[in-house]
Every structure is written in C-alpha cells, then in structure tokens.
N, C-alpha and C positions, 0 to 999 in steps of 0.2 A: 224918670230917666228911662229911655228905651234902650234896646240892645245896641243901636247904632251910634248913640251918643258916647263921647269919650269923657271920662271924669276930668275935672279941672286939676291942674298941677297943685300940689300942696306947698305952702310956704314960699311962694314966689320963685319956684324953680324955672318958670318960663322966662325969667329976666336974666338968668345966669348965662354969660358968654361961654362958648366952648373952651376947654382947656387948651393951652398951646401945644402940649406934648401928645395930645390924642391923635389917633390915626385920622387923617383928613380925607381918606378915600383914594389918594394917589398911590399907585403901585411903587414899591421900593425896588427900583431897577438896580441900584448899586449893590444892595444886599444879594439880590438874585444873581447878579453877574459874579460876585465873589463866590457864591456857593457853586455856580456852574463851573467856574475856573478850578475850584478845589476838586470837584468831582472829576473833571477831565484830567487834571494832574494826577489824581489817585489812580485812575484807570491806566494812564501811561506808565506810572511807576509799577503797578502790578504787572502790566504787560512785559516790561523790560525785565523785571525780577523773575517772572516765570520763564521767559525765554532764556535768560542766563542760566537758570537752574536746570532746565531740560537739555540745553546744549552742552553743559559741563560734563554730563555723564554719558554722552552719546559717542565720544571719541573712541574708536576701536584700535 
C-alpha cells in the first residue's frame, strides 16, 4: 500500500447508513435566531437598567 491509498473500512462500516440525528450540514437558523434575540433582549435590559440607575441619583 502506498501513502496515497486509503485503508478499507473494517467490518462493513461502509454499508452503514448515516444516523438520523447526526448533523446533516445544514445550518441551524432557528437556534441561531433564538440566541440572537436573547442577546439583543439582554442588551436592551442592561441599557434600561443602567439608564434608570444613573438617572435616579442625578436629581438635584
């Protein structure tokens, strides 16, 4: 066997179909959208909280 040849799969592994729950290469846009919305909501919440905190002590 030369360095360019690939070894044969052992015990019939080449006949096995891919599992149904494996990643099929398609991006998970639903999960990405949920994470994005959570991040934006967290930023908005932090912005309002810091604005309320800083404005509460500035009244003279």
